[in-house]
Structure formats: structure tokens, C-alpha cells
N, C-alpha and C positions, 0 to 999 in steps of 0.2 A: 296088442299091437306088436308087430315084429320088431326085433331089436334094431335100433337105428343108431348108426355111428355119426357123431357130430363133434365139432369143436365148440367148447363153451368159453366165452369170454365175459368177465364181469366188468361193469363200468358204472358210471354215475348216471346213466340214462334212466328214464322214468318208467319204461316199459320193456317187455321182452321183444327182441327183434330177430328176424330170420333172414339169413343171406345164403343163397345157393349159387355156386359157380363151379368152375372146372375142378376145384379142390374139394367139393362136397358141401355139406351143410354146416353153417356156422351160426351159433346162437349167441346173441349178446343179451345179457340180463343184468338188472340192477343188483348191487351187492346184497340188498336185503331180501331178494326173492329166494324162496326155498327150492330145493330140488323137486319137491312134490308139485309146486306151482309150475315149474318148468315142464315137468312131465305132462301136466294137464294142458299146458299151452301147446305142446307138441301134438297131443292127441286131438286137440281141436283143429289143428292145421294139417292133420295126417294126409288128407287127399291132396291138398295143395303141395305139400312137401314131396310126396311120392311122384306127383306129376312133373314137378320141376326137376327132380333128380333124374327121372327117366328122360326128360328133354335133354339135359346136359349129357347124359350117356350117349344119346344119339348124335350129339354135336361133336363129340370128340373124334379127332382124326385117328387113323390106324397108327398106333405108336410103333408097330412092328414093320412099317413100310420100309422096304429095302430097295435101293437103286441097284439093279442087276439085270443082265441080259435075260430076255424072256418075260420080263414083268409086264403087267397090263396097266394101261392108263386110260381114263375116259376121254373120248373125243366125240363131240356132237351126240352124246348120249349112248355111244357104243364103247366097248372096251377093245382097244387096239394093243397089239403086242410091240414092245420096244426091243429092237435087236441091232447091236452094232455090226457093221460090215466094213472091214478094211478095204481100201482101194476106191471107195466111192468118191466122186468129186463133190457131191452134195447129198443131202438126205433124200431118200426115195420112199414113197408111200405106195404100198401094193394095191390099195383100194382106190375108190373114187373120193377125191377131196371133199366133195359136197354131199356124199351119201355113203359114209363108211359103214362097214358091217363088223360085227363082233369077230375078233381074231384077225382082222386085217393087220398088216405089219408095217411099222415105221422103221426103215433101215437107216441107221445113223452112220455118217462117215467118221467112224471111230474104230480104233483097234479092238479086237475081240476081248481083250483083257482091260478095257477102259475102266478107269477109276469111277466110283459112284458120282463124284463131283462133276466129272466130264459128261457122264450120262445126263445128269440133272441140267447142266448148262445147255447141252445140245437140245434137250426136250423143251427147255424154257424158250429158246430161240424159235424152235419150230412151232410150238403152240401159240406163241405171241404173233408170229407171222400169219398163222392161219386165222387167228382172232381178227387181226387187222383186215384181212381179205374178206372174211365172212361179214364182219360189221359193215364194211364199205358197201358190200352188195345189198345187205338188208336196208341200210339207210337210203340207198338209191331207190330201192323198191318202194319204201314208204313215201319218199319224195314224189315219185312218179304216180303212185296210186292214191295217196292221201294229201298231197300238196303240203307236206310238212318237212322242214329241213332245219337242222341246227346251223348256227353261224360257223361252228367248227366242232370237231370232236377229237378226243384223245383217249388212249388206253389208260386204264387205271390198274394199279396193283394193290388196291385197298384190301384190308383183311376183314372188313365187316360190312362193306356195301357193294351191291351189284352195280350200281350206277349212280350218277348225280347230274343235276342240271343247275347251271348258274344263270343269274339274272341277265348276263350279257348274251344269252342265247346259245351258249356252248354246253355240250354234255360230255360226260366221261363215262366210259363203259369198262367194267372190270374184265380184263382179258381172260380171266379164269372161267368166264361164261362159256368159253369154247368147249369146256368139258361137258356142258349140259345139252339136252335135246334141243333141236332148233326151235320148237314152239315156246320153250322157256326163254330162250334168247330173245325171240320176237316180243315176248311180253315185257321184258326189261327195257328193250329199246322203245316200245310203244309207251311204256310208263314214263320214261325220261322225255320223249318227244311231247307227251301231253303236258309236261311241266313247262314247255315253251309258252303255252297259253295260260296255264293255271299253276302258279307256284304254291300249290297247296294240295290237300286231298279232299276237297269239297265235292259235292255231287256233280258240279260242272267239270271238275277234273276227271272223274270217273266216266262221265259222258264222253269226254274227249278221248280217253283211252279206248272206250268202246267204238268210237268212230274210226279210230286208227286200226284197232284190232278187235273186231266184233266178238270173237270167241275167246276173249282173254281170261274169263273166269276160271276155266279148268287149269290153265297154266299158272294162274295166280295161286290157286290152292295147292298145286304140286310144289311150287317154289317155296311156299311157306314151310314145307317139310324138309327143304334142302338148305344146308348151311355152308358157307365158305369154309368153315372149320373142318368139314368132312372131306374136303377135296385134297388131293395130293399137294404137298407143299413144294411147288416147282420154282 
């Protein structure tokens, strides 16, 4: 077995436990358990450990992310370029708001030497504004075509959830969805709209998702590989 780095903690527990998170592998073992038994336990869990460690590596955001002119940010599944431009009255986007292409440019009404925090704030405002407009349009679409509508909806800035639905008929959609491809956004919206009828994940719930968005399976599978933690922290 390849050498594995882990943190070992002894405790009064009765069995060997494994925890894997952003800090790596942590093993908690009883005081009486020998290193040999710990090694055997690791070997028996080898595939599970390697899979979980790989998963967490994929979830980690780019630590070297730098806020600077010319950087790229995802918008509706494409990578657009962020560029400050002095003298603008408001932000200007070189592409089509609803059909961006890679390397389209978002010009921010900021000085050329704008500080990283200023770039971050301006991007935050623009992306949230686009999220609001996009979600509004898609919710209207589903209301008109599938006769389903929340009592109200709000943007969410949650760090772990794409969306949520409350028993009062309201839904929340994470504005960071605007970074993703349109079909993934539609799936999350359809998922939350389906909860208006079924506040669970029963077969009836998935039948409602399929009624709202017949081709949802592909987007569902792609979204499983996407984590909020991999997106830029705006």
C-alpha cells in the first residue's frame, strides 16, 4: 500500500474510526489498539479512503485565485474575462447576456489599478444581478409551460446548498448557480419547484421533476460532480 499521511488521535472509543475532510485523513483509535491493527484497518478501507481523498481534492477551490485585471470567471458555463475600464457609467458586457461565449469581456467601471477588493465587489454585484434576471426568466418559463410557481423566491448565498424550498411555498436559489451552464440551473430550479408538491425525495417527487424537466437526468449527474467549493469565492 502506498504511504498514506494521516493524523492519529487516541480516545476512549471502542473501535477505529476514519474521518476525511478538507484537512485530510484523521484516524481515531482506542488507546489499546496497536499500530499493526491500525495498519490492517487502513488496508481494509484502502479503496474507500482513496476515493474520499480524491473527492475532497476535487472539491477544493483554487487557493491561488487572484483578483486582477484579465482574470477569467465562469458565467453560464463559459469563461468570461474581467477587465476594469475607467470612465464607464456602468458595467458593460461585450457578449450576449443570455448566450455568452468564452473570452467575452465584462468591463467594470473601475480604475485600471483597482484594488482586488474593488474588483471582487463589482463582480459580486454584477453576477448577482445577472442571477436575479436569469432566475426570473426561467421561473416565468416554468410557470407558463408547466403551471408551477412558488409563492415567492429569493437569492441565497449558502455555501453548501444550490437551493431550498420551504413549506410556505417559497424557494431560495443560490446566486452562484449563474456560474453554471443553463441546463444545470434549470435542473436546480425544477428540483426546488418539484418540492412545492412533494417535500421529500420519493418516487412521486422525481416524477414531478421529470414532468417539469423531462431530460433532467443528465444535468443531475453532471451537477453531482460540481461543488460550490470549487467556484470562485465572490
